[in-house]
N, C-alpha and C positions, 0 to 999 in steps of 0.2 A: 211770198216765196211759193214757188210751184211745188217743190218737194221738201218736206221737213221730216227729220228723224223723229221717231216716236219709240217708246219703250219696246214694243214688240212688232214694229213695222214702220210705215211711213204715212204721212198725211199729204194728200194731193189736193191742190187747189185747181178746180176745173171750171171752165166756162162752157156751157152746153148750148149748141145751136141745133134745134130740132128740125125735122122734116127734110133731112138730107137724103141723097140717093143711096148712100151707104154710111156705115159708122166708121169714122176715121179721125185721126189726129190731124188737125189742119193748121196748127201754128199756136200763136199766143194771143191773149187778150188781156192787156195790162199785166198783172202779176199772176195770171192763170194760164193753164194749158187749155187751148181751145179744141173742143172735140165736136165734130158734126155727128149727129145721131140720126139713123134712119128710122125715125118713129115720131109720132105726134106727141106733144107733151100732155097727154091725157091719161088719167088713171094710172100713172106711174110706169107706162110703157117705155118712155124714154129713159127712166131710171134703170129699168131691167136691161135695156140694150147697153146702157153705159156700163153697168156692172159686168155684163157678159163680155164687153170689149176689153175691160181691164183684166178680168179673170183670164181670158185667153192670152192676152199680151204677157201677163206675168206667170202663166201656167200654174195658177192656184185655183182652189174652189171658189165659187161665187160667194159662198158663206163667209169668206175671209175679207170681204169688202163691205163696209158699212158707210152709210151717209151720215156724216157727223153734223153737217149744217147745210142748209139750203135745199131741202127736199122739194120745195115748191118754187124754187128760184132757178134762174139760169146759172148762177154762180154757186158752186157746191164745194164742200170740203169732204173728201173721201178718206176714210181710215182703211189702210190696206195692211192686213196682218200677214206677217211672214215674208215681207219684202224689204230689202235693204235699199238705202238711198242709191248706191252704185247700180244695183239691178234696175231700179226704177228709171234712173237716168239713161242706162244703156237701152232698155226695152222701149223707152219713149223717145229715144234719140235726142236727149237733152245734153247740151254741153255744160261746161262748168262756168258759163258766163255769170257775171255778177248778178245776183238776185234770183238765179234759177234754182239753186240748191242751197239749203241750210242744213248744216249737220256737222 
C-alpha cells in the first residue's frame, strides 16, 4: 500500500531515485510512490530533500515526517504526522485505485 492510515497520520511507502534534475513525484514503482530526488544518496542529503518535498506538499513542518524504515535503502516508509489519507491522496494526486490506499 502506498498510503496507510496511522493513529496520528499516515505511512507512505516511497521508492527514491536519486540524482534527478529536480525533486518530484514521477509515478509508481510496484507498491510504492516513486519520487525523483535532486540529490546524491550520500550523508542523508537525499533524505533531507525527500522530507522537504513532502513537508512542502502537505504544508506541515519537516519535523512531522520521520523515516520509519529504509533509511539507507531506495525503498522507504515515511510516517507523516498530522496528515489524513484523503489529504495525502489529494496532494500526491493518487486515485482510489485498488492497492493505492488502505484505510
